[in-house]
N, C-alpha and C positions, 0 to 999 in steps of 0.2 A: 725687732724689739731687743733691748738690752736688759741684762739682769745683773744686779749687784748681790753677791753672796757674802754673808758673814759666816765663816767656817771655823768651827772649833775642832781641834785635833788633840788626842791624847796618845802619846807614845807612837805617833805616826799613823794612827787610825782616826778616821773622821767620827766624831761623837755627836756633832750637831751641825746642821746647815739651816740658815735662815736667809731666804731669798726675797729681794725687792725688785719688782718689775718696773722698768722705765717705759711707759706707754707713749708718752708725748713729750716732745722736746721741751716745751714750756714748763713741764712738771719735773724735769730731770733734777734740778737743784734741790727740790723738796725731797725727792727720793734719796739723793746722795746724803742729804742732811739726816734723814731718818736712819739710813744704814750706818752712818758714822756715829750717831747717838746710840744706836743699839750696840755697836762695837765698844764704845766707851762704857756703857752700862754693864755689859758682860765682863769686860776687863776689870772694872772696878769691883764687881761682885766676886770674881774669881781670884783677884790678886791683891786688892786693897790699894792699888796705885791711885794716887791723887789725880783728880780730873784735870788739874792744870798741867800735869806732866804727860797727859795722854795725847796731846796734839802731835808729838813726835811719832808715836806709834801709828796714829791715823795717817800721818803723812807718808810713813814707810809702808803702810798697808798691812803690817803684821806685828805681833808680839810673840816672843818665844822665851820660854823658861826652860833652859837645857837641863836644869837639875831635876825638874818634875816631869819633863817631856810634854808639857802643855804648850799649845800654840793656838793663836787666834789670828785670823787674817780676813782681809777684804779682797774679793776677787771679782772682776767684771767678766761676764760671758755673754754670748749672743744666742738667741733662739734661731735655729735653722728651720726654715719652712719647706 
């Protein structure tokens, strides 16, 4: 099983993690879309960045504001059985 994590960090410390499980291959795009939408929602709420400009951050998999120490990223991981 694969996991998509949306991770918020403040000054290098994890402040929040939201995980999306990918159970079946046919549902994976739905899960990816949900994770990306959550990333955009959080980024919009925390920074006020326009949603049209967010595709670049989603493509890169992270947003970082060096002035405030805030970072938001999307990370894939695996469950080891």
